[in-house]
C-alpha positions in Angstrom: -14.1 43.5 -33.5 -15.9 43.3 -30.1 -14.1 46.0 -28.2 -16.8 46.0 -25.5 -15.6 42.5 -24.4 -11.9 43.4 -24.2 -10.0 43.3 -20.9 -12.8 42.0 -18.8 -12.4 40.2 -15.5 -13.0 36.5 -16.1 -14.7 33.9 -14.1 -11.2 32.5 -13.7 -10.8 35.2 -11.0 -13.4 33.6 -8.7 -11.4 30.5 -8.0 -10.9 28.1 -5.1 -9.3 30.6 -2.6 -10.9 30.8 0.8 -13.7 33.4 0.7 -13.6 33.7 -3.1 -11.0 35.5 -5.1 -10.5 38.5 -7.2 -7.8 40.0 -9.4 -5.3 42.2 -7.7 -5.3 45.6 -9.4 -2.1 46.6 -7.6 -0.1 44.0 -9.4 0.9 44.9 -13.0 -0.3 48.5 -12.6 -0.6 49.0 -16.3 -3.7 46.9 -16.2 -5.7 49.7 -14.6 -9.0 47.8 -14.6 -7.4 44.7 -13.0 -8.2 42.6 -16.0 -8.2 38.8 -15.5 -8.2 37.9 -19.2 -5.9 39.4 -21.9 -7.7 39.2 -25.2 -5.7 39.1 -28.5 -8.1 40.0 -31.3 -7.9 39.7 -35.1 -7.5 43.0 -36.9 -10.3 44.3 -39.1 -8.5 43.3 -42.2 -7.7 39.7 -41.1 -8.6 37.5 -44.1 -11.1 35.1 -42.4 -12.6 34.2 -39.1 -11.0 31.6 -36.9 -8.0 33.3 -35.3 -7.0 31.1 -32.4 -7.3 27.8 -34.4 -3.5 27.4 -33.9 -1.6 28.8 -30.9 1.9 28.4 -29.6 4.0 30.2 -26.9 7.7 30.6 -26.4 10.2 32.8 -24.4 13.9 33.8 -24.4 16.4 36.1 -22.8 17.4 38.8 -25.3 20.8 40.3 -25.8 20.0 43.2 -23.6 19.4 40.7 -20.7 15.6 41.1 -20.6 13.3 38.1 -20.6 10.4 38.2 -23.0 7.6 35.8 -23.9 5.4 35.6 -26.9 2.2 34.0 -28.2 1.9 33.2 -31.9 -1.5 32.4 -33.5 -3.3 32.0 -36.8 -6.6 30.9 -38.1 -5.0 27.8 -39.6 -3.7 27.1 -43.2 -3.6 30.1 -45.6 -3.9 32.8 -42.9 -1.3 35.2 -41.6 0.2 34.4 -38.2 0.4 37.1 -35.6 3.0 37.3 -32.8 2.0 39.1 -29.5 4.3 40.1 -26.6 3.0 38.8 -23.3 5.9 39.4 -20.8 8.5 42.0 -21.3 11.3 42.6 -18.8 9.4 42.8 -15.5 5.7 43.0 -16.4 2.9 42.0 -18.6 2.8 44.1 -21.7 0.6 47.2 -22.1 -3.0 46.3 -23.0 -2.9 48.3 -26.2 0.2 46.7 -27.6 -0.2 45.6 -31.2 1.1 42.4 -32.8 4.9 42.5 -33.1 4.9 40.5 -36.3 2.2 39.9 -38.9 3.6 37.0 -40.8 2.6 36.4 -44.4 0.1 39.2 -44.6 1.3 39.6 -48.2 0.1 36.5 -50.0 3.4 36.4 -52.1 5.5 36.0 -49.0 4.7 32.5 -48.0 4.0 28.9 -49.1 0.5 27.8 -50.0 -1.2 26.4 -46.8 1.2 28.2 -44.4 -0.2 28.0 -40.8 -0.9 24.3 -40.6 1.4 24.4 -37.5 3.2 27.1 -35.6 6.1 26.8 -33.3 8.2 29.2 -31.3 11.9 28.7 -30.4 14.1 30.8 -28.1 17.2 30.7 -30.4 17.7 29.8 -34.0 21.2 28.9 -35.2 22.9 29.5 -31.8 26.4 30.9 -32.1 26.2 31.4 -35.8 26.4 34.8 -37.6 22.8 34.6 -38.5 21.7 33.8 -34.9 18.2 35.0 -34.0 16.1 35.0 -30.9 12.4 34.7 -30.3 11.8 33.0 -33.6 8.7 31.5 -35.3 8.8 28.3 -37.3 5.7 28.3 -39.6 4.7 25.2 -41.5 2.7 24.7 -44.7 1.6 21.0 -44.9 -0.2 21.6 -48.2 3.1 22.4 -49.9 5.6 20.6 -47.6 7.4 23.9 -46.8 8.3 25.9 -43.7 10.1 29.1 -42.8 11.9 30.7 -39.9 11.5 34.3 -38.9 13.2 35.9 -35.9 12.7 39.2 -34.2 16.4 39.7 -33.4 18.9 38.6 -36.2 21.1 40.1 -38.9 18.0 40.7 -41.0 15.0 40.5 -38.8 12.5 41.3 -41.5 13.4 38.4 -43.8 11.9 34.9 -44.0 14.3 32.0 -44.1 12.5 29.4 -46.3 13.1 25.7 -46.3 11.5 22.7 -48.0 10.5 19.4 -46.5 10.0 16.1 -48.3 7.4 16.5 -51.0 4.0 14.9 -51.0 4.2 14.0 -47.3 2.1 16.7 -45.6 5.3 17.7 -43.8 4.2 20.2 -41.1 0.8 18.8 -40.3 2.0 18.9 -36.7 5.1 20.2 -34.9 6.5 20.3 -31.4 9.8 21.6 -29.9 12.8 19.5 -29.3 15.2 20.1 -26.4 19.0 20.1 -26.0 21.0 18.2 -28.6 17.9 16.7 -30.2 17.4 19.8 -32.4 14.9 22.6 -32.8 11.7 20.7 -33.6 10.1 17.4 -34.5 7.7 17.5 -37.4 5.0 15.1 -38.5 4.6 14.0 -42.2 1.5 11.8 -42.0 1.2 11.2 -45.8 4.7 9.8 -46.1 5.3 6.1 -46.8 1.9 5.5 -48.4 0.2 7.3 -45.5 1.9 5.2 -42.9 3.5 8.5 -41.9 7.0 9.6 -40.7 8.7 12.0 -38.3 11.5 14.4 -39.0 13.7 16.6 -36.9 14.7 20.2 -37.7 18.3 20.8 -36.8 19.8 24.1 -35.6 20.7 24.9 -39.1 17.1 24.8 -40.2 17.6 21.7 -42.3 15.5 18.6 -41.7 16.4 14.9 -41.3 14.1 11.8 -40.8 13.9 10.0 -37.5 14.8 6.4 -38.1 11.8 4.6 -36.5 11.6 0.8 -37.0 9.0 0.1 -39.7 7.5 -2.7 -37.6 6.2 -0.3 -35.0 4.7 2.2 -37.5 1.0 1.2 -38.3 0.2 0.7 -41.9 -1.7 3.7 -43.3 -1.9 5.0 -39.7 -0.7 8.5 -40.7 2.0 8.8 -38.0 2.7 12.4 -37.2 -0.8 13.8 -37.5 -0.4 14.9 -33.9 2.6 15.5 -31.7 3.7 16.5 -28.2 7.1 16.7 -26.5 8.7 17.2 -23.1 12.3 17.3 -21.8 13.7 14.2 -20.1 16.2 14.2 -17.2 18.7 12.6 -19.5 18.8 15.6 -21.8 16.9 13.8 -24.4 13.3 14.7 -25.5 10.2 12.6 -25.0 8.3 12.6 -28.3 4.7 11.4 -28.4 3.3 10.9 -31.9 -0.2 10.0 -33.0 -1.0 7.6 -35.8 -4.6 8.6 -35.6 -6.1 6.5 -38.4 -4.7 3.4 -36.6 -5.8 4.7 -33.1 -2.2 4.3 -32.0 0.3 6.5 -30.2 4.1 6.0 -30.3 6.2 7.1 -27.4 9.9 7.8 -28.2 12.9 9.4 -26.7 15.1 11.5 -29.1 18.7 12.7 -28.8 21.3 13.5 -31.4 21.3 9.9 -32.7 18.6 7.4 -33.6 15.4 7.6 -31.5 14.5 4.9 -28.9 11.0 3.5 -29.0 9.5 3.0 -25.6 5.8 2.2 -26.0 2.9 1.8 -28.4 -0.4 2.9 -26.9 -3.5 1.5 -28.7 -7.3 1.9 -28.3 -10.4 1.3 -30.3 -12.1 4.7 -29.5 -12.5 7.0 -32.5 -9.8 9.7 -32.8 -7.6 8.2 -30.1 -4.3 10.1 -30.1 -5.5 13.0 -32.2 -5.0 15.2 -29.1 -1.8 14.8 -27.1 0.3 16.5 -24.4 3.3 15.7 -22.3 4.8 17.1 -19.1 5.7 16.4 -15.5 2.8 16.9 -13.2 4.1 14.8 -10.3 7.4 16.6 -9.6 9.6 13.6 -10.1 11.2 15.0 -13.3 9.6 12.3 -15.5 7.0 13.6 -17.9 3.5 12.1 -18.0 1.7 11.4 -21.3 -1.8 12.6 -22.0 -4.0 11.1 -24.7 -7.4 12.1 -26.0 -9.3 12.7 -29.2 -10.0 15.9 -31.2 -13.1 17.7 -30.2 -14.6 17.2 -33.7 -14.4 13.4 -33.6 -17.9 11.8 -33.9 -18.6 9.4 -31.1 -15.4 10.4 -29.2 -14.7 9.3 -25.6 -15.1 12.4 -23.4 -12.0 11.5 -21.4 -8.3 12.1 -21.1 -5.9 9.1 -20.4 -2.9 9.9 -18.2 0.1 7.7 -18.4 2.5 7.9 -15.4 6.1 8.9 -16.5 7.6 6.7 -13.7 6.3 3.5 -15.3 7.3 4.2 -18.9 9.0 1.1 -20.4 12.6 1.2 -21.3 13.9 1.3 -24.9 12.6 -1.3 -27.3 15.1 -4.1 -28.0 15.9 -5.0 -31.6 13.3 -7.3 -33.1 11.0 -7.2 -30.1 7.3 -6.3 -30.1 6.4 -2.8 -29.0 4.9 -2.9 -25.5 2.1 -1.0 -23.9 2.6 1.2 -20.9 4.0 -0.2 -17.6 0.8 0.7 -15.8 -2.9 1.3 -16.5 -3.7 5.0 -17.3 -5.6 7.2 -15.0 -8.7 8.6 -16.6 -9.8 12.2 -16.3 -13.3 13.4 -17.0 -15.1 16.7 -17.3 -16.6 17.9 -14.0 -20.3 18.4 -14.6 -21.7 21.7 -13.5 -18.5 23.3 -12.3 -19.0 27.0 -12.6 -22.0 26.4 -14.8 -20.2 24.3 -17.4 -22.1 21.5 -19.0 -20.0 18.4 -20.0 -22.4 16.8 -22.5 -20.6 16.6 -25.9 -18.2 19.2 -24.7 -15.1 18.1 -26.6 -13.3 17.6 -23.3 -9.7 16.8 -24.2 -9.8 18.2 -27.6 -6.8 20.3 -26.7 -4.3 20.0 -23.8 -1.3 21.8 -22.4 1.0 21.4 -19.4 2.6 24.3 -17.4 3.1 25.5 -13.9 0.2 27.9 -13.6 0.4 28.3 -9.8 4.1 28.6 -9.6 4.5 25.8 -7.0 7.3 24.1 -9.0 5.0 21.3 -10.3 3.3 21.2 -13.7 -0.5 21.5 -14.0 -2.7 20.2 -16.9 -5.1 22.4 -18.8 -7.8 20.5 -20.8 -9.9 22.3 -23.4 -13.7 21.6 -23.7 -14.4 23.9 -26.7 -18.0 22.7 -27.3 -19.1 22.9 -23.7 -22.1 25.0 -22.8 -21.4 27.7 -20.2 -24.3 29.0 -18.2 -26.6 27.8 -20.9 -24.7 29.4 -23.7 -24.1 26.7 -26.3 -20.5 25.9 -27.4 -19.1 28.9 -25.5 -16.2 26.6 -24.5 -14.1 26.2 -21.3 -10.7 25.1 -20.0 -10.5 22.8 -17.1 -7.4 22.9 -14.8 -6.0 19.8 -13.0 -3.5 20.7 -10.4 -0.3 18.7 -10.3 1.2 17.2 -7.1 3.4 14.3 -5.9 0.3 12.2 -5.9 -0.5 13.0 -9.5 -3.6 14.6 -10.9 -7.0 14.4 -9.2 -9.7 12.9 -11.3 -11.8 16.0 -10.5 -10.9 19.3 -12.0 -9.5 21.9 -9.6 -11.1 24.7 -11.5 -12.4 25.8 -14.9 -11.7 28.9 -16.9 -14.3 30.6 -19.0 -14.8 34.0 -20.6 -16.6 36.4 -18.2 -19.2 37.1 -21.0 -19.5 33.8 -22.7 -20.8 33.9 -26.3 -22.4 31.2 -28.4 -20.0 29.2 -30.6 -16.9 31.0 -29.3 -15.3 27.6 -28.6 -12.9 28.7 -25.9 -10.2 26.0 -25.5 -10.2 24.8 -29.1 -6.4 25.2 -28.9 -4.2 25.6 -25.9 -0.7 26.7 -25.0 1.2 27.8 -21.9 3.1 31.1 -21.9 5.7 31.8 -19.2 5.7 35.0 -17.2 7.4 36.2 -14.0 10.7 35.7 -15.8 13.9 37.1 -14.5 16.2 37.2 -11.5 14.5 36.6 -8.2 11.1 35.7 -9.7 9.5 32.3 -9.8 8.5 31.6 -13.3 4.9 30.6 -13.9 2.7 29.9 -16.9 -0.5 31.5 -18.0 -3.1 29.5 -19.9 -3.5 30.6 -23.5 -6.8 29.4 -25.1 -7.8 29.8 -28.7 -11.4 30.9 -29.2 -11.7 30.7 -33.0 -15.5 31.1 -33.0 -14.9 34.6 -31.5 -11.9 35.2 -33.7 -9.6 35.8 -30.7 -7.2 34.3 -28.2 -7.6 34.5 -24.4 -4.6 34.7 -22.0 -5.9 33.9 -18.5 -4.0 36.0 -16.0 -5.8 34.5 -13.0 -6.2 30.8 -12.4 -8.2 30.6 -9.2 -6.2 27.6 -8.0 -5.7 27.1 -4.3 -2.5 29.0 -3.3 -2.5 31.2 -6.4 -1.7 34.4 -4.4 0.6 37.4 -4.6 3.2 35.7 -2.4 4.2 33.6 -5.5 3.9 36.4 -7.9 0.5 35.6 -9.2 -2.5 37.7 -10.2 -5.1 36.4 -7.8 -5.7 37.3 -4.2 -8.3 36.5 -1.5 -11.3 38.8 -1.5 -10.5 40.1 1.9 -6.9 40.5 3.1 -6.0 40.6 6.9 
């Protein structure tokens, strides 16, 4: 525990606004010190270091009509997951709020290896007697199992256990599905002699394989080792799946029936496709695809490839070869020296997430650089923000988020998510950047972004240093 570092004002609050920026202490009055970073820490009895290795975020409207959002995190397989409230009703939660759920703190509760992936969903079994809201799906790839736990259900304290296909590493990765597609898509990279497979989890909690043509699945490529999803205008879900051992990424669209294959992205760089994200950053309703390598990959390319959603190929015809993308990707790089962040061997792109952090209606991209030095502090870690617009993302970062008191080996940005706030009638929803910092055994929620236009007029946390 490092209580002296809690609730500090981060460098994120000195962003690109004219004349500098600061955090507005009049907004969210319960944050009396005007904190710019909400720190979610591991309790003293947490079984091992590394909280923040896995993070996810989700939100829902509860039966009482209030909107609430959550962050769920763990230190990876074989550690308890913890659920924290972020937004409740009309405000950010009190700074002293404890975890709402402490999943699997009793070793007898859960499968071996639980925590390989975590996923939040708004509603589980909608319309059924056992309906629950604000639910966690927790996966255990080591034992091919998973469970669902909801805060609001007929028995909110119980775990609902399920089993995936055995000997497949089912649950190595997971991402939400949208609409009729189901609750989640799950990777099983050891299936089919390590060629890998994808499964969908239905509203009932049961799982079913996605029927992907065998000819597009790379042999021994471990498809499903990484996953990202985004909603499509058609009501289907864009699914981006990494076959990392084959340096290949499959792009699919998924509805209630068989999936359509749209593209096979290939590269020779090590770890290609091990880090993925998807989301609309141009405002045209068509999600972009973001591809990079895990931060731990030796000799990795320190870049992120951005594939424009407007040029995604149509569905693959029967018997035809899987195409590449319809246009060359834009390449994003770490911005050297921005706010004292060094880009050398930074792990730039090791984690990514898309959300509307400035509440302008267009998605923005957060890119983790967990091994970056910050102000000379080695491997303190940082998160770069690229602002979305109709012209797409700029190749230069708009800003970078760091801890206000960087510490060595904290690895801020090793995992990323976006949690929604400003939920409710009359409010424009926005996202806050959630960054795992496993080296410090904590998770940071950045309540100020510093992006140009991030001001109280759109319900944000940042303001100019001097107001007229």
